C-alpha positions in Angstrom: -6.2 27.6 18.4 -8.4 24.5 18.7 -9.9 22.4 15.9 -13.4 23.4 14.8 -16.2 21.5 16.4 -17.4 18.5 14.5 -21.0 18.5 13.3 -23.5 16.4 15.3 -23.3 12.7 14.4 -19.8 13.0 12.8 -17.5 10.0 13.2 -14.2 10.8 14.8 -11.3 9.0 13.0 -8.3 7.8 14.9 -5.3 10.1 14.8 -2.8 7.2 14.9 -2.8 3.9 13.1 -3.7 0.9 15.2 -1.2 -1.1 13.3 2.0 0.8 13.7 1.1 3.8 15.8 2.2 6.3 13.1 0.1 9.4 12.6 -2.6 8.9 9.9 -2.0 11.5 7.2 -2.5 9.6 4.0 1.2 9.3 3.2 2.3 6.7 0.7 4.7 5.0 3.0 1.9 4.6 5.6 -0.5 3.2 3.1 2.2 0.7 1.9 2.7 -0.5 5.5 -1.1 -0.8 6.0 -1.2 -2.9 2.8 1.6 -5.1 4.0 -0.2 -5.7 7.3 -3.4 -6.7 5.4 -1.4 -9.0 3.2 0.1 -10.7 6.2 -3.4 -11.2 7.7 -4.6 -12.7 4.4 -1.5 -15.0 4.3 -2.3 -16.2 7.9 -5.9 -16.9 6.9 -4.8 -18.8 3.8 -2.8 -21.3 5.8 0.5 -22.8 4.7 1.1 -23.2 0.9 1.9 -21.3 -2.2 -0.9 -18.7 -1.8 0.4 -17.7 1.6 4.0 -17.6 0.3 3.0 -15.3 -2.5 1.1 -13.0 -0.2 4.0 -12.8 2.2 6.4 -11.9 -0.7 4.0 -9.1 -1.7 3.9 -7.9 1.9 7.7 -7.9 2.1 7.8 -5.9 -1.1 5.4 -3.3 0.3 7.6 -3.0 3.4 10.7 -2.4 1.2 8.9 0.2 -0.8 7.8 2.0 2.4 11.4 1.9 3.7 12.7 3.3 0.4 10.2 6.2 0.7 11.3 6.8 4.3 14.9 7.0 3.1 14.1 9.4 0.2 
């Protein structure tokens, strides 16, 4: 059985994340990984210094939380 046809003008969302290639389903671990990626982008834009260091620490925490959910 195929998926129902989308209404005219509907936007088709990607089925996989452009960041990590995982299926997009709204899972908590996926959202944590997306947040980590965005935090790393912000750290790169901030340049070297304490702000970037704090953003990178937060990104690492999000990755650890996602890994813990994967293991659960």
